[in-house]
DODRENVO-560092 format. One record per residue: residue in one letter; x, y, z of N, C-alpha, C in turn. Coordinates in steps of 0.001 Angstrom, whole numbers, padded with zeros to 6 digits, always signed. Layout:
! residues N
AXYZXYZXYZ/...
END
This chain:
! residues 451
M-198773-086942-092727-197185-087617-092457-197680-088526-091697/S-196996-090128-091612-196914-090992-091830-195602-091140-090278/G-196178-092147-089332-195245-091566-088369-194843-093281-087920/L-193624-093328-087391-192382-094268-087300-191949-094279-086149/L-191877-095027-085091-190950-095191-083676-189224-095612-084270/L-188865-095301-084100-187358-095339-084863-186650-095149-083293/S-185965-096492-083259-184913-096849-082386-183751-096217-082716/P-182486-096245-081905-181273-095293-082556-180774-096795-083306/P-179643-096381-084319-179593-097105-085812-178704-098359-085919/F-177989-098337-084723-177616-100078-084446-178855-100923-084264/G-178740-102222-085058-179536-103133-084934-180841-102773-086154/L-180712-102127-087130-181334-101911-088447-181321-102747-089694/G-179618-103205-089748-179050-103694-090886-178647-105191-090157/R-178136-105763-091358-177789-107015-090999-176185-107128-090046/R-175117-105482-090253-173879-105456-089487-174180-104569-088242/L-173727-104889-086852-173926-103942-086076-172355-102981-085882/P-172934-101972-084960-171642-101040-085487-171042-102142-083903/P-169877-101403-083754-169277-102027-082421-169707-101412-080877/P-169551-102177-080057-170122-102119-078563-169945-100123-078258/A-169182-100082-078299-168986-098398-078272-169864-097371-078941/A-170001-097152-080023-170833-097276-081135-172548-096809-080338/R-172705-098596-080157-173574-098641-079725-174135-098341-078381/A-173339-097785-077437-173892-097740-076144-173401-095670-076054/A-172885-095114-077409-172653-093638-077480-174377-093409-078054/A-175164-094302-078968-175960-093897-079485-177185-094023-078112/R-177024-095054-077085-178053-094892-076234-177729-094209-075382/R-177129-093084-075420-176323-091905-074760-176770-090845-075454/T-177629-090820-076159-177842-089827-077172-178960-088791-076488/R-179069-087551-075987-180076-086880-076104-180553-085454-076694/L-181031-085016-075844-182675-083984-076779-181239-082258-077209/G-180421-082499-075909-179762-080941-076173-178827-081494-077570/D-178207-082955-077723-177419-083088-078941-178068-083603-080462/L-179746-083259-080056-179978-083633-081463-180506-082198-081866/L-181101-081497-080932-181763-080490-081653-180965-078821-081164/T-179707-078673-082293-178802-077864-082577-179457-076453-081763/P-178898-075140-081446-179250-074354-080636-179958-073404-082316/E-179346-073431-083012-180044-072752-083999-181624-072665-084983/Q-181622-074283-084592-183178-074793-084580-184154-074610-083335/R-183475-074716-082214-184585-074356-081188-184612-072915-080849/G-185981-072691-080178-186456-071807-080009-186400-071366-078447/A-188179-071379-078475-188051-071233-076580-188093-072913-076063/A-187715-072951-074940-187473-074512-074242-187551-074505-072808/V-188439-075686-072557-189028-075564-071086-188637-076770-070525/G-188201-076215-069914-187399-078410-069420-186630-078531-069616/P-185358-079617-069089-184119-080037-069648-183987-080620-070827/L-182746-080278-071330-182459-080805-072457-181627-081784-072627/D-180753-081838-071491-180539-083186-071339-180836-084733-071007/R-181867-085089-072098-182590-085939-071652-182369-087259-071828/P-182071-088381-071906-181926-089420-072840-182845-089852-073741/I-182998-089497-075318-183769-090378-075681-183942-091743-076161/A-184674-092226-076226-184907-093372-077144-185466-093829-077986/G-186558-092924-078500-186590-092485-079947-187417-091483-080451/L-187828-092119-081815-188232-090690-082112-190091-090848-082989/A-191097-090179-082928-192150-090316-083178-192885-089176-084267/A-193067-088864-084962-194105-088431-085671-195677-088193-085412/D-195587-089700-085157-196825-089708-084872-197401-090628-083696/A-197948-090193-083042-198539-090119-081365-198599-092200-080952/R-199577-092718-082271-199699-094059-081868-198385-094938-082039/Q-196815-094089-082069-195640-094619-081872-195217-094607-081298/V-195460-093356-080228-194710-093186-079219-194493-094346-077876/V-193087-093916-077711-193161-095230-076404-191852-094519-075377/A-192160-095445-074661-191762-094421-073255-190405-093761-073592/G-189662-092429-073178-188695-091893-073559-188487-091292-075480/S-189458-091680-075725-189586-090840-076948-189588-089362-077601/I-189094-088661-078169-189454-087663-078605-190409-087353-079679/F-191695-086423-079262-192933-086386-080413-192939-084840-080678/F-192585-085124-081722-192759-084179-082926-194254-083919-083484/D-194489-082581-083546-196063-082077-083744-196053-081798-084939/V-196158-082744-086221-195911-081869-087453-197266-081334-088001/T-198405-081971-086971-199748-081076-087787-199739-079661-088276/P-200715-079599-089579-200678-078490-089525-201579-077125-088581/A-200892-076321-089074-202060-075110-087996-203922-075969-088042/G-203931-074999-087256-205766-075797-087352-206514-076788-087018/A-205341-077435-087410-206034-079068-087672-206656-079251-086163/A-207549-080417-085906-208546-080582-085038-207429-081250-084148/R-206771-082839-084421-206093-083564-083335-204706-083773-083596/S-203703-083084-082441-202963-083523-083046-202129-084476-082439/G-203009-085448-081651-201842-086222-081215-201453-086327-079412/L-201390-084867-079210-200560-084511-078311-200883-085463-076649/D-202256-085695-076452-202860-086436-075787-202269-088046-075644/E-202240-087949-076584-201759-089634-076272-200545-089830-076712/A-199535-088948-077437-198535-089124-077260-197443-088576-075857/V-198379-087838-075076-198066-087924-073684-198145-088908-072495/A-199297-089248-072895-199984-091015-072347-198692-091691-072681/R-198520-091989-073544-197708-092866-073748-196031-093136-073675/G-195890-091552-073164-194424-091711-072684-193948-090906-073266/A-194360-090006-073473-193151-088543-074678-192405-088590-073275/V-190780-088204-073815-190038-087734-072474-190581-085574-072941/A-190371-085053-074094-189983-084206-074988-191008-084325-075978/V-191598-082554-076551-192224-082435-077730-191861-081402-078289/V-191453-081137-078882-190944-080335-080366-192363-079916-081123/G-192711-078895-081584-193760-078204-082029-193204-076856-082343/P-194456-076518-082820-194735-074922-082873-195431-073947-082427/R-195590-074411-081130-196728-074009-080211-195992-074934-078745/R-197052-074367-077902-196342-074887-076098-197694-075753-075618/P-197681-076667-075984-199334-077090-075395-198997-077129-074073/R-200700-077076-073622-200617-076758-072748-200789-078103-071751/V-201046-079062-072675-200892-080098-072139-199954-081012-071653/A-198567-080589-072076-197325-080980-072018-196913-080595-070788/L-197374-078919-070193-196830-078446-069341-197384-078870-068257/G-196356-078299-066668-196389-079315-065692-196543-080441-065700/R-195761-081635-066263-195969-082845-065906-194490-083036-066615/G-193875-082220-066399-192172-082859-066279-191543-082984-067586/L-192142-082422-068767-191688-083005-070159-190662-081443-070570/T-190543-082058-071533-189502-081017-072238-189970-080702-073417/V-190369-079186-073616-191204-078537-074655-189953-077502-075324/V-190127-077886-076581-189127-076765-077498-190085-076446-078318/Q-189969-075292-078607-190946-074636-080239-189446-074519-081097/V-190078-074721-082432-189469-074632-083447-190533-073571-084390/L-189980-072995-085338-190984-072390-086353-190545-073234-087589/D-190303-074576-087928-190505-075603-088999-190450-076681-088096/P-191335-077302-087922-190963-078973-087539-190697-079722-088231/L-191342-080304-089210-190691-080660-090327-189072-080449-090394/R-188385-079302-090742-187338-079154-090585-186694-079559-089776/A-186943-079192-088419-186078-079340-087007-186272-081422-087350/L-187337-081967-087363-187198-083204-087315-186247-083912-088295/A-186335-083188-089399-185240-083614-090635-184144-083356-089910/G-183384-082505-089461-182161-082210-088843-182048-083451-087062/V-183117-083604-086761-183071-084551-085847-182461-085699-085520/A-183511-086260-087121-183498-087546-087289-181862-087756-088319/R-181481-087195-088845-180178-086926-089413-179186-087340-088496/R-178933-086712-087403-178136-086741-086298-178539-088325-085437/F-179650-088356-085280-180339-089203-084920-179665-090879-085102/F-179856-091052-086829-178893-092503-087100-177534-091385-087505/R-176872-090520-087318-175664-091044-088181-174867-090355-089417/H-176076-089356-089509-176285-088998-091130-175804-090015-092032/P-176905-090679-092338-176807-092079-093483-176661-091050-094676/D-176937-090104-094773-177265-089506-096267-175507-088862-096854/A-174599-088972-095698-173428-088761-095717-172507-089851-096172/A-173350-090924-095616-172074-092048-095735-172901-093024-097400/L-173396-092320-098040-174037-092964-099606-173827-092182-100160/R-173471-092199-101300-173962-091583-102574-175403-091455-103325/L-176048-090605-102825-177212-090697-103226-177702-089519-104461/H-178430-090626-105405-178695-089961-106517-180142-089800-106950/A-180410-088323-106786-182234-088224-107082-182492-088027-108443/V-183898-088428-109048-184729-087962-109718-185505-086958-109171/E-185988-086068-110118-186927-085857-110182-188082-084617-111265/G-188846-084530-111414-189785-084124-112068-191133-084378-112132/D-192085-083930-113192-193583-083957-112872-194102-085519-113425/H-193436-085994-114608-194111-087640-115457-192269-088414-115116/G-192555-089620-115092-191628-090434-115265-190112-090518-115033/K-190773-090286-113489-189526-090603-112716-189322-092144-112439/T-190446-092396-111571-190537-093938-111398-189890-094349-112234/T-190314-095082-112854-189824-095393-114532-187803-095212-114657/V-187246-093647-114901-186269-093145-114388-185541-093620-113485/A-186093-094007-111926-185361-094305-111087-184823-095444-110987/H-185762-096545-111207-185574-097392-111349-184433-098697-112501/L-184531-097909-113375-183464-097711-114757-182075-097390-114376/L-181911-096362-113698-181017-095520-113482-180090-096314-111973/R-181001-096687-111409-180049-097960-110665-179518-099081-110682/G-180280-099120-111645-179342-100922-112985-178400-100221-113621/L-178489-099282-114154-177192-098476-114991-176129-097994-113531/L-176283-097503-112900-175193-097512-112184-174253-098320-111356/G-174869-099843-110838-174376-100621-110820-175163-101552-109704/A-174620-102519-109589-175489-104031-108965-176422-103485-108096/P-177735-103825-108025-178673-103921-107011-178300-104182-105415/A-176943-105163-105270-175986-105175-103921-175821-103602-103347/E-175321-103205-104543-174536-102142-103701-174901-100673-103654/L-176356-100242-104553-177683-099195-104707-179226-099622-103966/G-179162-098945-102947-180577-098848-103058-181452-098673-103333/L-182546-098203-103201-183708-097542-104027-185089-097185-103373/L-185294-095778-103569-186426-095291-102454-187225-094931-103930/S-188528-095995-104267-189550-095103-105331-191178-095158-104596/S-191666-095139-105534-193517-095369-105360-193874-096506-105725/V-192687-097322-106381-193269-098486-106591-192541-099346-105000/H-191229-099514-105051-190749-100170-103512-190214-099462-102991/H-189249-099612-102077-188462-099399-101281-186853-100581-101155/D-186582-100825-101902-185047-101655-101541-183928-101411-100487/L-184009-101578-099529-182896-101072-098786-181554-102367-098661/G-181455-102863-099586-180238-103632-099430-180369-104986-098574/S-181240-105314-098158-181096-106128-097082-182796-106644-096602/R-183495-105973-097896-184769-106200-097502-185525-105652-098390/I-186848-105547-098986-187627-104806-099943-189230-104522-098783/L-189274-103580-098801-190710-102646-098218-191529-102357-099391/P-192836-102049-099335-194349-101296-099716-193228-099991-099831/A-194207-099758-101053-193716-098373-101475-195104-097278-100500/A-194266-096438-099600-194952-095175-099154-194452-094173-099321/I-194816-093165-099437-193671-091817-099289-193481-091571-097900/P-192030-091354-097943-191375-091438-096553-191590-089809-096248/G-191816-089534-095140-191746-088190-094541-190080-088152-094034/P-189745-087048-093245-188160-086583-093190-187656-088081-092004/L-188323-088260-091172-187579-089427-090117-188099-090401-090934/E-188353-091543-091834-188828-092420-092423-187600-092056-093485/F-187271-091103-093901-186783-090937-094695-185220-091169-094273/H-184926-090404-093166-183205-090809-092880-183665-092444-092288/A-184435-092820-091644-184197-094037-090853-184453-095251-092013/L-184730-095217-093218-184710-095474-094956-182787-096267-094903/L-182580-094430-095109-181006-094203-095199-180312-095093-094742/A-180120-095135-093192-179938-095740-092482-179662-097325-092379/Q-180631-097653-092973-180779-098895-093201-180097-100110-094005/M-180186-098941-095590-179248-099078-096973-177873-099250-096364/R-177017-097897-095433-175904-097900-095398-175358-099208-093639/D-176408-099624-093254-175859-100564-092519-176024-102084-093298/A-176908-102032-094099-176930-103739-094935-175649-103684-096031/G-175037-102312-095851-173535-102588-096945-173611-101897-098037/C-174840-101180-098519-175071-100338-099752-174111-099059-099544/S-173436-099089-100607-172539-097750-101330-173603-095900-101826/G-174259-097194-101810-175011-095286-102663-176782-095753-102425/A-177775-094979-103206-179196-095203-103361-179905-093920-104553/V-180570-094791-105110-181724-093788-106055-182621-093686-105427/I-182528-092324-105433-184164-091917-104131-184961-090619-105843/E-186337-091118-105547-187306-091050-106246-187926-089679-105798/L-187553-087996-105799-188235-087294-105366-189511-086722-105112/P-189977-086713-103542-191796-085970-104250-191928-085514-104606/T-192936-084487-105098-193209-083759-105949-192481-082088-105234/I-192393-082031-103697-191753-080904-103356-190597-081056-103821/S-189875-079362-104200-188257-079223-104671-187617-079663-103607/A-186673-080133-103342-185464-080618-102909-184574-079038-102373/E-184586-078429-102683-184367-077188-102298-184842-076506-100932/E-186206-076946-101072-186615-076582-099740-187161-076949-098751/G-187830-076888-097977-188239-077798-096602-187508-078500-096308/W-188319-079928-095708-187104-081085-095128-186254-081221-095874/L-185926-081534-097168-184838-081944-098101-183762-081203-098379/A-183962-079881-097760-182383-078953-098266-181266-079111-097532/D-181642-079580-096516-180005-080885-095436-179879-081828-096370/V-180060-082445-097178-179907-083739-097704-178703-083564-098280/T-177042-084817-098232-175993-084499-099468-176359-085183-100662/W-176243-084631-101677-176769-085114-102929-175694-086036-103379/A-175046-086899-104323-174135-086991-105272-174078-086188-106429/S-175928-086448-106932-175951-085955-108313-177504-085842-108400/R-178227-084831-109355-179969-084581-109303-179572-084800-110523/L-180684-085263-110981-181361-085570-112244-183195-084834-112831/D-182904-083912-112849-184380-083446-112962-184995-083819-114525/L-186367-084504-114682-186285-084296-115978-187163-083702-116621/R-187739-082555-116303-187966-081428-116665-187049-080653-117424/V-185770-080683-116409-184462-079901-117261-183934-080501-118333/A-184288-081804-118068-183558-082361-119464-184611-082170-120648/A-185907-082343-120635-186651-081976-121902-186781-080725-122253/A-186901-079978-121395-186506-078623-121863-185374-078464-122934/E-184011-079123-122361-182568-078786-122839-182974-079285-124526/G-184180-080375-124467-184154-080506-125962-183346-082281-126121/F-183144-082579-125164-183289-084362-125114-184209-085355-125939/S-184068-086203-126848-185001-086570-127487-185826-086855-126713/A-187584-086879-126514-188466-087731-126224-189144-088198-126949/T-188957-088893-128111-189149-089641-128667-188847-091024-128303/P-189754-092017-128802-189904-093431-128261-188163-093947-129161/A-187862-095158-128356-186409-095856-129026-186888-097002-130105/P-186191-096387-131043-186245-097533-132127-186899-099153-131531/S-187575-099693-132165-187292-101170-131763-186574-102358-130882/H-185483-102006-131850-184981-103103-131717-183552-102307-130748/N-182733-100834-130840-181971-100535-130125-182253-098826-129466/L-181193-098599-128669-181281-097318-128260-180197-096576-129000/R-180619-095138-129180-179554-093948-129996-179822-093317-129538/F-178884-092465-129711-179069-091010-128911-177520-090324-128895/A-177143-088967-129313-176373-088122-128381-176169-087768-127106/W-174751-087533-127121-174785-086858-125541-173395-086399-125254/A-173018-085867-124331-171778-084860-124140-170634-085759-124562/G-170405-086809-124824-169179-087686-124764-169533-088118-126398/G-170515-088034-126885-170475-089036-128770-171983-089336-128748/D-171796-090193-129530-172861-091090-130151-173092-092233-128939/F-174102-092538-128423-174304-093989-127991-175314-094485-128508/A-175048-095929-128562-175574-096866-129111-175745-098283-128903/A-176934-099253-127969-177027-099895-128448-178212-100889-128275/P-177914-102770-128079-178870-103297-128400-180141-102656-127234/L-181714-103125-127566-182863-103041-126238-182829-104592-126636/P-183221-105049-124947-184124-106424-124603-185550-106492-125042/A-185771-107064-125349-187277-106944-125512-188338-106484-124142/G-188093-106753-122795-189124-106562-122232-188613-104509-121802/L-187797-104020-122403-187716-102982-122464-187955-101477-123165/R-188763-102303-124338-189197-101738-125842-189555-100933-125553/A-190546-101197-124615-192018-100085-124645-191623-098734-123418/L-190042-098622-123021-189706-097707-122516-189929-096053-123093/G-189039-096159-124100-188924-095123-125446-187870-094193-123910/A-188622-093062-123821-187614-091801-123449-187234-091681-122191/P-188144-092509-121030-187470-092518-119812-185868-093679-119957/L-185860-094399-121088-184820-095557-121090-183605-094158-121529/Q-183966-093635-123136-182924-092689-122726-182266-091673-121847/F-182782-091298-120964-183218-090518-119903-182083-091058-119272/A-182109-092054-118580-181732-092990-117505-180260-093119-117931/A-179871-093723-119280-178641-094189-120282-178143-092896-120324/R-178348-091660-120389-177382-090123-120394-177228-089937-119285/A-177877-090300-118030-177573-089934-116709-176135-090643-116440/A-176739-092074-116204-175471-092967-116347-174235-092605-116996/L-174180-092442-118417-172947-091803-118933-172137-090939-118242/E-173103-089602-117938-172245-088025-117380-172273-088732-116073/R-172900-089535-115564-171921-089911-114368-170965-090703-113553/G-170216-090788-114892-169321-091313-115318-168815-093077-115580/V-170397-093377-115622-170202-095228-116276-169514-094941-117608/A-169349-096374-117863-168048-096473-119600-169417-096618-119999/P-169157-096154-121271-170576-096446-122385-170719-097998-122661/A-169342-099189-122619-169436-100686-122815-170267-100940-121344/I-170134-100309-120247-170746-100572-119282-172127-100648-119337/V-172668-099285-119592-173954-099602-120018-174553-099391-120685/A-174062-099965-121896-174590-101292-122978-174257-102866-122222/E-173462-102832-121583-173736-104548-120653-174597-104013-119775/R-175053-102920-118862-176314-103295-117712-177474-103117-118570/L-177735-102389-119545-178386-102713-120743-179176-103740-120509/R-178793-104911-121411-178956-105947-121738-179806-106838-120367/D-178886-106461-118832-179208-107463-118232-180580-106655-117359/L-181297-105791-117618-181975-104793-116965-183277-105337-117106/P-183893-105790-115195-185148-106590-115397-186551-105107-116048/P-187418-105670-116574-188950-104335-116377-188679-104171-115177/V-188963-102644-115691-189621-101731-114565-190838-102310-113912/P-191555-102643-112836-192163-103063-111997-194009-102264-112651/G-194612-102914-113440-195867-102274-113950-195192-100659-114592/R-194310-100963-115370-193972-099449-116268-193839-100238-117302/G-194726-100309-118491-194633-100868-119607-193788-102106-119069/E-194757-103066-118648-193683-104572-118082-194342-105420-119104/P-193687-106051-119494-194393-107404-120152-194789-108566-119064/V-196032-109002-119729-196734-110364-118540-196382-111625-119584/A-195748-112949-119777-195377-113453-120650-196638-114428-120497/V-197571-114917-121561-198785-115184-121718-198561-116412-123028/P-199183-117923-122979-198857-118421-124442-200296-118174-124800/G-199933-118547-125964-201168-118196-127051-200643-117265-128161/G-200009-116682-128022-199027-115537-129637-199439-114207-129500/F-200190-114068-127974-200201-112703-127905-199653-111929-127480/D-199346-110613-127420-198353-109856-125919-199637-109301-124840/V-199437-108723-123753-199609-108419-122474-198755-107122-121575/W-199135-106362-121578-198920-105418-121012-199399-104658-119847/V-198215-104277-119208-199088-103800-117523-198324-102355-117749/D-199188-101254-117492-198643-099835-117175-199285-098967-116371/A-198685-098241-115640-198820-097101-114542-200235-096157-115285/A-200095-095630-116717-200840-094998-117072-202212-094403-116571/D-202188-093501-115984-203105-093299-115550-203789-090997-116055/R-203148-091070-116586-203421-089782-117675-203314-089714-119015/P-204271-088667-119575-204081-089213-121057-203269-088936-121642/E-202231-088050-121429-200853-088236-122523-199508-088950-121870/R-200288-090022-120953-199366-091264-120658-199679-092663-121465/L-200679-092279-121800-202340-093766-122058-201983-093045-123415/A-201863-092337-124215-201483-092194-125454-200571-092477-125959/H-199247-092297-125322-198003-092235-125223-197609-093976-125655/F-198190-094816-124248-198011-095641-124096-198475-096566-125452/L-199904-096314-125708-200713-096924-126555-199995-097056-127998/R-199955-095646-128162-198909-095049-129096-197855-096568-129583/L-196211-096568-128606-196018-097523-128594-196415-099414-128579/V-197481-099639-127693-197574-100676-128318-198530-100686-129883/R-198973-100118-130205-199702-099964-131846-198654-100471-132798/S-197323-099553-132145-196593-099391-133441-195611-100904-133155/R-195657-101588-132840-195136-102991-132389-195815-104091-132302/T-197247-104124-132643-198343-104977-132822-199126-105245-134183/P-198664-106245-134356-199034-106225-136048-200539-106738-136431/G-201574-106969-135115-202514-107536-134935-203027-105800-134488/R-204841-106734-133207-205519-105783-132811-204459-105219-131695/V-205378-104288-131137-205280-103837-129443-206425-103803-128989/A-205890-104715-127091-207295-104342-126495-206825-103918-125229/L-207716-102824-124420-207372-101748-123879-208368-102223-121891/V-207912-102608-121450-208021-102070-120024-208053-101325-119028/V-208567-100462-118324-208870-099044-117948-209329-098710-117109/G-209007-098179-115779-209891-097296-114915-209313-095987-114716/C-210464-095607-113956-209799-094349-113234-209851-094245-111742/P-209076-093469-110911-209252-093258-109523-210267-092205-109114/G-210837-092968-107433-212053-091777-106899-211281-091423-105979/E-212571-090149-105678-212083-089034-104799-211155-088177-105626/C-210658-087951-106652-209795-087091-107257-210509-086325-108166/D-209480-085456-108918-209959-084903-110129-210336-085076-111158/P-211968-085226-111440-212866-086017-112292-212553-085603-113605/S-211597-084515-113929-211880-083783-115798-210626-085068-116618/P-209991-085541-116016-209946-086348-117349-210145-087497-117604/R-210914-088099-116750-211536-089000-117016-212292-089173-118726/P-213634-088532-119217-213676-087842-120101-212163-088169-121071/A-211288-087540-121443-210188-087765-121864-209667-089443-122000/I-209780-089887-121091-208703-091347-120450-209807-092176-121722/A-211630-092080-121550-211914-093283-122419-212067-091919-123903/R-211743-091567-124638-211570-090673-125742-210311-091434-126559/I-209400-091262-125650-207480-091662-126088-208080-093206-126421/A-208873-094036-125573-209062-095075-125161-209386-095726-126785/E-210636-094789-126862-211171-095085-127913-210424-095534-129198/Q-209749-094181-129446-208430-094019-130583-207465-094654-130487/G-207428-095391-129935-205581-095619-129191-205635-097431-129331/A-207114-098674-129205-207549-099663-129125-208957-100124-129796/D-208655-101458-130115-209509-102205-130813-210767-102592-129611/L-210839-102462-128713-211518-103059-127884-211101-102281-126709/V-212161-101825-125803-211902-100984-124535-213168-101750-123297/V-212250-101341-122564-213041-102680-121560-212484-100888-120278/L-213680-100792-120226-213578-100045-118489-214248-100652-117452/T-213305-100485-116095-213211-101107-115297-213111-100434-113756/A-213011-101010-113435-212817-099750-111951-211119-100417-110944/G-211173-098971-111555-209483-098257-110691-209100-098718-109332/N-208785-097501-108910-208615-097534-107069-210034-096047-106627/S-211256-096734-106635-212451-096293-106502-212665-095187-104871/R-212073-096080-104344-211917-095513-103306-213776-095220-102368/G-213933-093968-102059-215157-093731-101570-216072-093300-102394/E-215962-093207-103672-216706-092629-104648-217268-093876-105932/P-218356-093509-105198-219376-094514-106594-218782-095216-108063/L-218800-096419-108287-217920-096663-109683-218599-096385-110476/E-220110-096204-110120-221339-095928-111401-220653-094167-112136/R-220152-093394-110798-220120-092288-110898-218303-091795-112131/I-218011-092708-111857-216841-092623-111977-216565-093002-113871/L-217317-094440-113578-217586-094950-115378-218426-093970-116611/G-219194-093241-115384-220136-092512-116846-218694-091329-116952/D-218654-090545-115860-217899-089587-116702-216819-089346-117697/M-216355-090849-117448-215646-091978-118478-215936-091912-119787/L-217641-092728-119575-218118-092645-121167-218765-090865-121870/R-218538-090041-120866-219198-089019-122061-217951-088716-122378/G-216654-089196-122138-215949-089037-123614-215703-089300-125039/A-216122-090790-124998-216408-091727-125665-217480-091262-127314/T-216843-091332-127741-217488-090761-129129-218814-092704-129623/L-218285-093205-129519-219143-094275-129278-219192-095487-128635/P-219810-094664-127076-220250-095292-125966-220993-096664-126011/G-221497-097061-126708-221996-098065-127373-221154-099406-127546/A-220161-099201-128228-219058-100237-128255-218208-100624-127552/I-217854-099894-126387-217105-100244-124674-217994-100671-123627/R-217081-101615-123282-217618-102534-122097-217349-101703-121519/C-218181-102462-120152-218266-101774-118877-217919-102996-118045/V-217257-103434-117053-217034-104587-116420-216507-104200-115460/P-217308-104034-113907-217036-103117-112868-215737-104169-112409/D-215554-105121-112244-214800-106154-111271-213418-106500-112123/R-212247-105500-111487-211345-105966-112358-210983-107452-113254/R-211300-108079-111980-210210-109549-112554-211147-110028-113782/A-212346-109401-113579-213205-110137-114751-213235-109297-115848/A-212594-107772-116070-212229-107238-116749-210504-107668-117453/V-209953-108088-116824-208868-108778-117335-209074-109799-118231/A-209753-110689-117733-210319-111606-118533-210570-111930-119689/A-211625-110494-119716-212856-110794-120818-211397-109822-122502/A-210673-109294-121656-209796-109170-122443-208692-109811-123141/L-207974-110746-122541-207405-112009-122644-208111-112728-123393/D-209646-113096-122769-210606-113887-123653-210616-113798-125013/W-210314-112433-125461-211005-111449-126828-209609-112014-127649/A-208299-111796-127158-207162-111698-127927-206804-112993-128915/R-205776-112986-129756-205782-113938-130634-204412-113789-130949/P-203467-114371-132074-202000-114699-131934-201910-113407-133079/G-200973-112565-132580-200467-111356-132702-201454-109692-132376/D-202187-110308-131529-202693-109412-131181-201556-108286-129209/A-202229-107603-129205-201823-107056-127774-202743-106879-127007/V-202717-107490-125465-203581-106999-124283-202894-105591-123085/V-203021-104298-123141-202927-103441-122850-203458-103435-121058/V-202723-103810-120047-203744-103208-118674-202940-102080-117905/A-204100-100859-118287-203423-099911-117706-204389-099265-116287/G-203192-097996-115493-203793-097367-114751-203499-097147-113280/R-202928-098721-113059-202439-099113-111605-201274-099863-111851/G-200672-100237-112764-199056-100516-112885-198703-102048-111549/A-197430-101556-110453-197588-102615-109847-198434-102591-108668/E-198879-101263-108621-199626-101620-107219-200317-102456-106568/A-200078-103440-105792-200597-104719-105022-202046-104817-104399/F-202496-103268-104218-204248-103365-103514-205214-102458-104514/Q-206111-103009-104238-207115-101478-104903-208285-101235-103947/R-208394-100015-103769-208636-099385-102620-210173-099046-102743/I-211162-099891-102242-212604-099446-102765-212693-099260-101424/G-213842-098744-101590-214736-098169-100126-213582-097987-098723/Q-213766-098356-097949-212525-098384-097005-211826-099080-097457/V-211729-100385-098241-210949-101501-097234-209668-101716-099358/A-209045-101832-098651-207770-102043-099229-207849-103951-099905/V-208263-104198-100627-208159-105599-101742-207187-105772-102013/P-206667-106885-102123-204879-107636-102639-205625-107504-104536/C-205027-106887-104588-204939-106938-106682-203764-106661-107202/D-203566-107120-107531-201956-106913-108729-202059-106847-110442/D-202126-106069-110809-202860-106268-111934-202099-107672-112958/R-200891-107745-112698-199590-108951-113554-200245-110402-112667/R-200631-110581-111321-201626-111422-111145-202658-111930-111488/L-203239-110802-111660-204456-111170-112857-204200-112147-113770/V-203408-111136-114560-203025-112236-115435-202908-113423-115842/R-201852-113695-114690-200781-115155-114290-202537-115753-114018/D-203521-115218-112915-204422-116143-112502-205200-116125-113719/W-205443-115715-114734-205929-116511-115937-205071-117043-117059/V-204122-117094-116682-203063-118088-117540-203655-119962-116535/G-203672-119217-115226-203383-120672-114992-204676-121351-114995/G-205949-120832-114862-207123-120960-115525-206993-121721-116442/R-206677-120905-117245-206844-121018-118782-205950-122556-119357/F-204250-122641-119129-203689-123707-119173-203222-124518-118343/G-203888-124011-117368-203236-125004-116555-201595-124758-115598/R-201569-123480-115671-200009-123185-115099-200244-122367-113967/
END
């Protein structure tokens, strides 16, 4: 759980509430935030003024409530540090002795995350109720669908976005991080205060019917697993047109070149926009102006007469699907640069190399986010899946690997850089190194053509 110190909702966006609202926010008290239903045993006064909320002890300042959300049995919860930094109340599943006898209010709750979500929601004046929130959930493709659906539902200035690529709050864009309940409501409050009327939310893997998301007010929910189970087409779209049937009839629209590699996610998003009341003519018009989804089948323009695509595919089935799409649109050869992440399940690695061999004419294996795992082990695991490992190039440095594939390409060919998408940093050991695959391609163009 990442922590965040969050002060009352005024000042989060471009517009400030009137003075009376700001004064009311300053008078927020613990008893107003924790409902009787949420509270278990409590020791200490509940009428304390609250200056902020924190789920990370490092973010505590004087006057904060500290929520102890660490799992039972964890070696360290941060309680000592939170108290030392000036927390006036502690909410958690137990009564910590460090807090008793020091004038703090201690409240026991059965579910700290659920309690934190409810408190954050009230602290930020119910931002989910002020916005029309459209959720996208599922196992695969939800990032792409969330970005596309946002563009089809309305103008970017009207709709915020929380996704695994980035968070667009209406007034600013932040790097992506999976939000906990405190961050979630704080981000929604910033969208509301920036003038957004709604938002598209890529849900984490937990169900929105469970845990801390259960009390959020949703305008609509799109579950890609249900859409696929209902038999909606999951085949790639025709190269220049999007066609499908939905409850309102048949839909057809031309596709811009930058979206032609997306296939099923584009169909899911377009159908969802139609079902949410956007007129077919408007959906067709907005399709024409949709930008590429960052790092999801994203084309990168290069001189030389060949295509370059950056995609986040890091699973065998996704990589196979994307390579088939690229092959169907490429008159010449296909090169693939791909790596696998470290410190995770190694079983997909051989399949990645096997699919790369089958789908590309040139395969360059390189570093993904190896983290603390030796890169030699990761590459060795991948090569075990190859039929002809001697025909595969291993170039550990990702920049050099991308350059090798681009140097190989000729007019009519395609180069696919896969596995990381729009990630801005490459994690090697304990270090996060700036590394954006799209930037690596553009740097090669600048070095080769002076652009």
